[in-house]
Residue frames as a rotation matrix with the C-alpha (Angstrom) as fourth column:
UNK 1
0.965 -0.034 0.260 -53.71
-0.229 0.369 0.901 -4.92
-0.127 -0.929 0.349 -61.85
UNK 2
0.628 -0.768 0.127 -50.55
0.776 0.604 -0.181 -6.12
0.062 0.212 0.975 -63.51
UNK 3
0.128 -0.575 0.808 -49.15
0.293 -0.757 -0.584 -2.59
0.948 0.311 0.072 -63.86
UNK 4
0.621 0.146 0.770 -49.90
-0.631 -0.491 0.601 -1.82
0.466 -0.859 -0.212 -60.21
UNK 5
0.959 -0.266 0.097 -48.14
0.165 0.804 0.571 -5.06
-0.230 -0.531 0.816 -59.24
UNK 6
0.344 -0.871 0.351 -45.05
0.804 0.079 -0.590 -4.11
0.486 0.485 0.727 -61.24
UNK 7
0.186 -0.228 0.956 -44.96
-0.209 -0.960 -0.188 -0.65
0.960 -0.165 -0.227 -59.65
UNK 8
0.836 0.162 0.524 -45.32
-0.540 0.069 0.839 -2.15
0.099 -0.984 0.145 -56.16
UNK 9
0.816 -0.578 0.011 -42.56
0.576 0.815 0.072 -4.65
-0.051 -0.053 0.997 -56.93
UNK 10
0.128 -0.785 0.606 -40.20
0.533 -0.461 -0.710 -1.89
0.836 0.414 0.360 -58.02
UNK 11
0.294 0.039 0.955 -40.99
-0.557 -0.805 0.204 0.27
0.777 -0.592 -0.215 -55.00
UNK 12
0.964 0.094 0.248 -40.65
-0.257 0.555 0.791 -2.69
-0.063 -0.826 0.560 -52.63
UNK 13
0.605 -0.794 0.054 -37.30
0.765 0.561 -0.316 -3.68
0.221 0.232 0.947 -54.14
UNK 14
0.001 -0.585 0.811 -35.96
0.165 -0.800 -0.578 -0.14
0.986 0.134 0.096 -53.90
UNK 15
0.572 0.291 0.767 -37.18
-0.658 -0.395 0.641 0.10
0.489 -0.872 -0.035 -50.32
UNK 16
0.966 -0.251 -0.061 -35.45
0.248 0.835 0.490 -3.16
-0.072 -0.489 0.869 -49.43
UNK 17
0.241 -0.932 0.270 -32.18
0.779 0.020 -0.626 -1.92
0.579 0.361 0.731 -50.89
UNK 18
-0.040 -0.254 0.966 -32.27
-0.140 -0.956 -0.257 1.55
0.989 -0.146 0.003 -49.35
UNK 19
0.579 0.342 0.740 -33.62
-0.737 -0.169 0.655 0.63
0.348 -0.925 0.154 -45.92
UNK 20
0.939 -0.278 -0.202 -31.59
0.318 0.926 0.205 -2.58
0.130 -0.257 0.958 -45.80
UNK 21
0.058 -0.965 0.256 -28.32
0.605 -0.170 -0.778 -0.75
0.794 0.200 0.574 -46.39
UNK 22
-0.017 0.007 1.000 -29.28
-0.516 -0.857 -0.003 1.88
0.857 -0.516 0.018 -43.84
UNK 23
0.864 0.399 0.307 -30.16
-0.467 0.406 0.786 -0.79
0.189 -0.822 0.537 -41.27
UNK 24
0.706 -0.659 -0.260 -26.87
0.629 0.752 -0.199 -2.61
0.327 -0.024 0.945 -41.80
UNK 25
-0.167 -0.792 0.588 -24.93
0.300 -0.609 -0.735 0.60
0.939 0.053 0.339 -41.24
UNK 26
0.218 0.343 0.914 -26.75
-0.714 -0.582 0.389 1.32
0.665 -0.737 0.118 -37.97
UNK 27
0.770 -0.032 -0.638 -24.75
0.371 0.835 0.405 -0.98
0.520 -0.549 0.655 -35.75
UNK 28
0.540 -0.610 0.580 -22.42
-0.810 -0.565 0.160 -0.41
0.230 -0.556 -0.799 -32.86
UNK 29
0.543 -0.418 -0.728 -19.46
0.242 0.908 -0.341 -2.60
0.804 0.010 0.595 -32.01
UNK 30
0.556 -0.427 0.713 -17.50
-0.822 -0.408 0.396 -3.04
0.122 -0.807 -0.578 -28.81
UNK 31
-0.172 -0.729 -0.663 -14.70
-0.393 0.668 -0.633 -5.25
0.904 0.152 -0.401 -27.64
UNK 32
0.585 0.358 0.728 -15.30
-0.811 0.256 0.525 -7.89
0.002 -0.898 0.441 -24.99
UNK 33
0.507 -0.489 0.710 -12.54
-0.163 0.754 0.636 -10.27
-0.847 -0.438 0.303 -23.91
UNK 34
-0.530 -0.843 -0.096 -10.61
-0.175 -0.002 0.985 -9.56
-0.830 0.538 -0.147 -27.10
UNK 35
-0.527 0.426 0.736 -13.58
0.828 0.453 0.331 -10.18
-0.193 0.784 -0.591 -29.43
UNK 36
-0.939 0.299 -0.168 -15.39
-0.331 -0.918 0.217 -7.50
-0.090 0.259 0.962 -31.40
UNK 37
-0.519 0.847 0.119 -19.15
0.762 0.521 -0.385 -7.75
-0.388 -0.109 -0.915 -30.85
UNK 38
-0.950 0.260 0.171 -21.58
-0.102 -0.779 0.619 -5.85
0.294 0.571 0.766 -33.09
UNK 39
-0.503 0.842 -0.194 -25.03
0.602 0.180 -0.778 -4.87
-0.621 -0.508 -0.597 -31.87
UNK 40
-0.612 0.360 0.704 -27.66
0.613 -0.346 0.710 -3.68
0.499 0.866 -0.009 -34.32
UNK 41
-0.667 0.408 -0.624 -29.47
0.324 -0.595 -0.735 -0.50
-0.671 -0.692 0.264 -33.32
UNK 42
-0.966 0.241 -0.092 -31.47
-0.184 -0.395 0.900 -0.30
0.180 0.887 0.426 -36.53
UNK 43
-0.204 0.971 0.125 -35.20
-0.560 -0.010 -0.829 -0.04
-0.803 -0.239 0.546 -36.95
UNK 44
-0.926 -0.240 0.293 -36.10
0.037 0.712 0.701 -3.08
-0.376 0.660 -0.650 -39.06
UNK 45
-0.061 0.997 0.041 -39.77
0.277 0.057 -0.959 -2.14
-0.959 -0.047 -0.279 -39.56
UNK 46
0.318 0.206 -0.925 -39.23
-0.726 -0.575 -0.378 -0.31
-0.610 0.792 -0.034 -42.91
UNK 47
-0.705 -0.618 -0.348 -37.29
-0.703 0.544 0.457 -3.31
-0.093 0.567 -0.818 -44.23
UNK 48
-0.768 0.485 0.418 -40.10
0.310 0.853 -0.420 -5.70
-0.560 -0.193 -0.806 -43.30
UNK 49
0.236 0.891 -0.388 -42.77
-0.003 -0.399 -0.917 -3.41
-0.972 0.217 -0.092 -44.80
UNK 50
-0.020 -0.320 -0.947 -40.75
-0.929 -0.345 0.136 -3.08
-0.370 0.882 -0.290 -48.02
UNK 51
-0.937 -0.341 0.077 -40.44
-0.305 0.905 0.298 -6.86
-0.171 0.256 -0.951 -48.22
UNK 52
-0.358 0.892 0.275 -44.20
0.423 0.417 -0.804 -7.28
-0.832 -0.172 -0.527 -47.80
UNK 53
0.370 0.467 -0.803 -44.85
-0.445 -0.670 -0.594 -4.69
-0.815 0.577 -0.040 -50.52
UNK 54
-0.485 -0.634 -0.602 -42.42
-0.854 0.194 0.483 -6.50
-0.189 0.749 -0.635 -52.82
UNK 55
-0.920 0.158 0.358 -44.16
0.149 0.987 -0.055 -9.85
-0.362 0.003 -0.932 -52.27
UNK 56
0.039 0.993 -0.108 -47.63
0.286 -0.115 -0.951 -8.34
-0.957 0.006 -0.289 -52.78
UNK 57
0.204 -0.036 -0.978 -46.42
-0.764 -0.631 -0.136 -6.66
-0.613 0.775 -0.156 -55.97
UNK 58
-0.805 -0.544 -0.236 -44.96
-0.578 0.630 0.519 -9.91
-0.133 0.554 -0.822 -57.28
UNK 59
-0.645 0.649 0.402 -48.21
0.441 0.747 -0.498 -11.76
-0.624 -0.144 -0.768 -56.56
UNK 60
0.294 0.813 -0.502 -50.28
-0.004 -0.524 -0.852 -9.05
-0.956 0.253 -0.151 -58.25
UNK 61
0.009 -0.340 -0.941 -48.06
-0.912 -0.388 0.132 -8.94
-0.410 0.857 -0.313 -61.33
UNK 62
-0.919 -0.381 0.106 -48.05
-0.320 0.874 0.365 -12.74
-0.232 0.302 -0.925 -61.69
UNK 63
-0.240 0.911 0.335 -51.84
0.235 0.389 -0.891 -13.01
-0.942 -0.135 -0.308 -61.82
UNK 64
-0.819 -0.039 0.573 -53.47
0.569 0.079 0.819 -13.25
-0.077 0.996 -0.042 -65.20
C-alpha cells in the first residue's frame, strides 16, 4: 500500500505541475477603461483531479 501511495503522490504532483501551468497559460486579457482584465478560459478539472490523487497518495503512503 505504501508503494502505491508513493506512486500516486508522484503522479498527482506531476499532474498538478503540468496541468496547473497549462491552465495558467490559458487566459485571455482585454483592456477596459484603461485596466487590463484577464479571464481564465482553462479547464480546471484535470488540476482538481490531480490534487485529489496527490492527497489520496499522501494518505496511503502515511499509513502504517
